[in-house]
C-alpha positions in Angstrom: -2.2 -16.8 12.5 -1.5 -20.2 13.9 1.0 -22.3 12.2 3.6 -24.9 13.1 7.2 -23.8 13.8 10.0 -25.2 11.7 12.4 -27.7 13.4 15.1 -26.7 11.0 18.0 -24.6 12.3 18.6 -21.3 10.8 21.8 -19.2 10.8 22.4 -16.2 13.2 23.2 -12.8 11.7 25.0 -9.9 13.4 25.5 -6.4 12.1 27.8 -4.4 14.4 28.0 -0.8 14.4 27.4 -0.3 10.7 27.9 3.2 9.4 27.3 3.9 5.6 28.0 7.6 4.5 26.8 9.0 1.2 28.8 12.3 1.0 28.2 13.9 4.3 25.0 12.1 5.1 24.9 9.0 7.3 22.4 6.5 5.8 23.4 4.3 8.6 24.8 5.7 11.9 26.1 2.9 14.1 23.5 0.2 13.5 23.8 -2.9 15.6 21.2 -5.7 15.0 21.3 -9.4 15.8 18.9 -12.0 14.2 18.6 -15.2 15.9 18.6 -18.4 14.0 15.5 -19.0 12.1 14.1 -15.6 13.2 12.1 -13.1 11.1 12.9 -9.5 12.0 11.2 -6.7 10.1 12.9 -3.3 9.7 10.2 -0.6 9.9 10.7 3.2 9.3 9.8 6.1 7.0 11.6 6.6 3.7 15.2 7.6 4.2 15.6 6.0 7.6 18.3 3.5 6.5 16.3 0.4 6.6 16.9 -0.6 2.9 20.5 0.5 3.2 21.0 -2.2 6.0 19.5 -4.9 3.8 21.7 -3.9 0.9 24.9 -3.9 3.2 23.7 -7.5 4.5 23.2 -8.6 0.8 26.6 -7.2 -0.3 24.9 -4.8 -2.8 26.4 -1.9 -0.7 29.5 -1.6 1.3 29.5 -0.2 4.8 31.8 2.7 5.5 32.6 0.9 8.7 31.4 -1.9 11.0 31.1 -5.6 10.5 28.5 -8.2 9.1 28.8 -11.7 10.3 26.6 -14.6 9.1 26.7 -17.9 11.0 29.7 -16.6 12.8 31.6 -15.8 9.6 32.6 -12.3 8.8 31.3 -11.6 5.3 31.8 -7.8 5.4 34.1 -7.8 2.3 32.7 -10.9 0.7 30.9 -10.4 -2.8 27.2 -10.9 -3.1 27.3 -14.1 -5.0 29.5 -15.7 -2.3 27.1 -14.7 0.6 24.4 -17.4 0.0 21.4 -15.0 0.3 18.0 -15.3 -1.2 16.5 -11.9 -2.1 13.0 -10.8 -3.0 12.4 -7.1 -4.1 9.4 -4.8 -4.7 9.8 -5.4 -8.4 9.1 -9.1 -9.3 12.2 -9.3 -11.4 11.2 -12.5 -13.1 12.8 -13.5 -16.5 10.0 -12.7 -19.0 11.1 -15.5 -21.5 11.1 -18.2 -18.8 8.2 -20.0 -17.2 7.6 -20.1 -13.5 9.5 -23.3 -13.3 12.4 -22.1 -15.2 12.7 -19.0 -13.0 12.7 -21.1 -10.0 15.4 -23.5 -11.5 17.6 -20.6 -12.6 19.7 -20.3 -9.3 20.1 -24.0 -9.2 21.3 -24.0 -12.8 24.0 -21.5 -11.9 25.1 -23.8 -9.2 25.6 -26.6 -11.6 22.7 -28.7 -10.1 21.7 -31.6 -12.6 18.5 -31.3 -14.4 16.5 -33.9 -12.4 17.4 -32.3 -9.1 16.5 -28.9 -10.4 13.2 -30.1 -11.6 12.3 -31.7 -8.4 13.4 -28.7 -6.2 11.5 -26.3 -8.5 8.5 -28.5 -8.1 8.7 -28.6 -4.4 9.1 -24.8 -4.1 6.1 -24.1 -6.4 4.0 -26.5 -4.3 5.2 -24.7 -1.2 4.1 -21.3 -2.5 0.8 -22.7 -3.9 1.6 -22.5 -7.7 2.2 -26.1 -8.6 -0.6 -25.7 -11.3 1.1 -22.7 -12.9 4.5 -24.0 -13.4 4.4 -23.6 -17.1 3.0 -20.1 -17.1 5.1 -17.1 -18.1 5.1 -13.9 -16.1 2.7 -12.1 -18.3 0.3 -14.9 -17.8 0.3 -14.5 -14.0 -1.1 -11.9 -11.6 1.2 -9.6 -9.5 0.6 -11.9 -6.4 1.5 -15.0 -8.3 4.6 -13.5 -9.7 5.8 -12.4 -6.4 5.2 -16.0 -5.1 7.3 -17.2 -7.9 10.1 -14.8 -6.9 9.8 -16.0 -3.3 10.1 -19.7 -4.5 13.1 -18.7 -6.6 14.7 -17.2 -3.7 14.2 -20.2 -1.5 15.0 -22.8 -4.0 18.8 -22.4 -3.5 18.4 -23.0 0.3 19.9 -19.8 1.2 21.3 -19.0 4.8 19.4 -15.8 4.9 16.3 -14.5 3.1 16.1 -10.8 2.4 12.8 -9.2 1.5 12.8 -5.6 0.5 9.3 -4.2 0.5 8.1 -7.3 -1.4 4.4 -6.4 -1.2 4.4 -2.7 -2.1 3.4 -3.1 -5.6 0.3 -5.3 -4.8 -3.3 -4.2 -4.0 -4.4 -4.2 -0.3 -6.3 -7.6 -0.3 -3.4 -9.3 -2.1 -1.0 -7.8 0.1 -2.6 -9.2 3.3 -2.9 -12.7 1.7 0.6 -12.8 0.6 2.1 -11.5 3.9 0.3 -14.3 5.7 1.7 -16.8 3.1 5.3 -15.3 3.5 5.0 -15.9 7.3 3.7 -19.5 6.9 6.4 -20.3 4.5 9.2 -18.8 6.5 8.1 -20.7 9.6 8.0 -24.0 7.6 11.4 -23.6 6.1 13.0 -22.0 9.1 15.1 -19.6 7.1 16.6 -16.6 9.0 14.8 -13.6 7.4 15.2 -9.8 7.2 12.0 -8.0 6.0 12.1 -4.3 5.2 8.9 -2.4 5.0 7.3 1.1 5.6 4.1 -0.5 6.5 3.6 -0.9 10.3 0.7 -3.4 10.0 2.7 -5.6 7.6 5.7 -5.6 10.2 3.5 -6.3 13.2 1.7 -9.0 11.4 4.7 -11.1 10.2 7.7 -10.6 12.4 9.0 -12.2 15.5 10.6 -8.8 16.3 10.3 -5.4 14.8 13.0 -2.9 14.6 12.0 0.8 14.2 14.6 2.9 12.5 14.9 6.7 12.3 17.8 8.6 10.5 20.1 5.7 10.4 19.6 4.4 13.9 17.6 1.7 15.6 15.2 3.3 17.9 13.7 0.1 19.4 13.8 -3.6 18.6 11.2 -5.7 20.2 8.4 -8.1 19.8 5.3 -6.7 18.0 3.0 -6.5 21.3 5.9 -4.9 23.1 6.8 -2.4 20.5 3.1 -1.2 20.5 2.3 -1.3 24.3 5.7 -0.1 25.5 7.4 2.3 23.0 10.7 3.6 24.4 10.7 6.9 22.5 8.1 9.6 21.2 9.2 8.6 17.6 8.2 4.9 18.1 5.0 5.8 19.8 4.1 8.1 17.0 5.1 5.9 14.2 3.6 2.7 15.3 -0.1 3.1 15.7 -2.3 6.2 16.4 -1.3 8.1 19.5 -3.1 10.9 21.4 -0.8 13.5 23.0 -2.5 14.7 26.1 -1.4 17.3 28.7 -1.0 15.7 32.1 0.8 16.0 35.4 3.3 13.4 36.6 4.6 12.3 40.0 5.9 9.0 41.5 5.6 6.9 38.3 2.1 7.9 37.5 0.3 10.6 35.4 -2.9 12.4 36.1 -4.8 12.8 32.8 -8.4 13.1 31.7 -9.4 13.0 35.2 -7.9 9.6 35.9 -4.3 8.1 36.3 -2.1 5.9 34.2 1.3 4.3 35.2 4.3 5.7 33.3 6.6 3.6 31.2 10.4 3.5 31.9 12.1 6.5 30.3 9.2 8.8 30.8 9.7 12.4 31.6 9.4 13.2 35.4 7.2 16.4 35.1 5.4 17.7 36.8 4.0 18.9 33.6 4.2 16.5 30.8 2.5 15.2 27.6 1.3 11.6 27.8 1.1 9.4 24.8 -2.1 7.5 25.0 -3.4 4.9 22.4 -7.0 5.3 21.1 -7.9 2.0 22.8 -6.5 3.3 26.0 -9.3 5.6 26.6 -13.1 4.8 27.0 -15.9 7.1 26.2 -19.5 7.2 27.5 -22.5 9.4 26.8 -23.8 11.8 29.4 -27.2 13.5 29.4 -27.1 17.2 28.9 -23.7 19.2 29.0 -21.0 18.1 31.3 -19.4 20.8 33.4 -16.8 22.5 31.3 -14.3 22.4 34.2 -14.4 18.7 34.3 -11.2 17.2 32.9 -13.1 14.1 31.7 -15.7 16.0 29.8 -15.7 16.3 26.0 -17.9 16.8 23.0 -18.0 14.5 20.0 -16.5 15.9 16.8 -17.0 13.0 14.6 -17.4 9.2 14.4 -16.3 6.6 11.8 -17.2 2.9 11.1 -14.1 1.1 10.2 -15.3 -2.5 9.8 -13.9 -4.4 12.8 -14.0 -1.5 15.1 -15.2 2.3 15.2 -13.5 5.5 16.0 -14.7 8.5 17.8 -13.0 12.0 17.8 -13.9 14.3 20.7 -12.9 17.7 21.9 -12.0 18.1 25.6 -12.7 21.0 27.7 -9.0 21.8 27.5 -9.5 22.0 23.6 -7.6 18.9 23.0 -8.7 16.5 20.3 -8.8 12.9 21.5 -9.3 9.8 19.2 -11.1 6.9 21.0 -11.6 3.4 19.5 -15.0 1.8 20.1 -16.8 -1.2 19.0 -18.3 -1.3 15.7 -21.7 -1.7 17.2 -21.6 1.3 19.2 -20.1 3.9 16.8 -23.4 5.1 15.7 -24.3 6.0 19.4 -22.0 9.1 19.2 -23.1 11.9 17.0 -21.3 15.4 16.5 -22.2 17.7 19.4 -23.0 14.9 21.8 -21.6 15.5 25.4 -19.3 12.5 26.5 -17.1 11.5 29.3 -13.7 10.2 29.0 -11.7 7.8 31.1 -8.2 6.4 30.7 -8.3 2.5 30.9 -5.1 2.6 33.0 -2.7 1.2 30.4 0.9 2.1 30.9 1.9 5.1 28.7 5.1 7.1 27.8 5.3 10.7 29.1 7.4 13.3 27.3 8.4 16.8 28.4 5.6 19.4 27.9 6.2 22.1 25.3 
């Protein structure tokens, strides 16, 4: 998505060594995270990984057991929620049902004693920003879920918060609306330049909207990187498995490369040294081609098609190798029909760098 970047200066956020204990369970286990001014960072991970706890601690809705939270260089760890200058949007739209869209957007400004004229002007500006200027006088029940969430976003931004917090804001929407609104959120965030923390369990969502994505597991940050780096250079098996599809293939490693499927791939930093390893290879990191007749069973590159699927923008072929490993290969949407169950094929690694882990 192409859009102009805001020239406004955002606010830096620093979470340092945050721990949050619930009984004997650590929801956060030493989390350190820095957000650059105006940056959108997405925290990604499975349920229970600590991502929402981190957001709640930043919001002041939950108190960390230890550690510090700084916003714009100011320690806000013990400061109440209403004094942290945060805008929040949650999964539930949380609009006041007896108020119109305009009144909902004005609400935070009214609490801050802004006069009626300036409230009205600011609400109009925010509703225009989220594309709802024509719906200002509608109540929540007269709007779709996507429109209600846009109003919630306009309300959060109306107070000009230092930090915008988004906790699974798209989870209650259907797939098409989710895609549209995630792009809108990114456009708006870039336009206003507000430092933003976006929490989600949806990897596609995180990769699509964020400047950097942090993958969390059991209260810890496994990796924080730009979306393309996170996908192409995972630092751990958890990140490789959680972000995108990954083939786990037996290989032998030596001198920074691995021999797999009859070819070689360079290994990423942190890979197991081998000699016997398992290499984590993306579906698009393998090419597949048909062969006439049956390939020799002893050939490491030979395989047999198990199934093929048309997925719109691309296709997917699942094959079984001579070593009885199932391998998922991404192919073009125009060639997927070339591969039928039982067809003999040959595999070849493209040569993309991959992570190797210890075998067994």
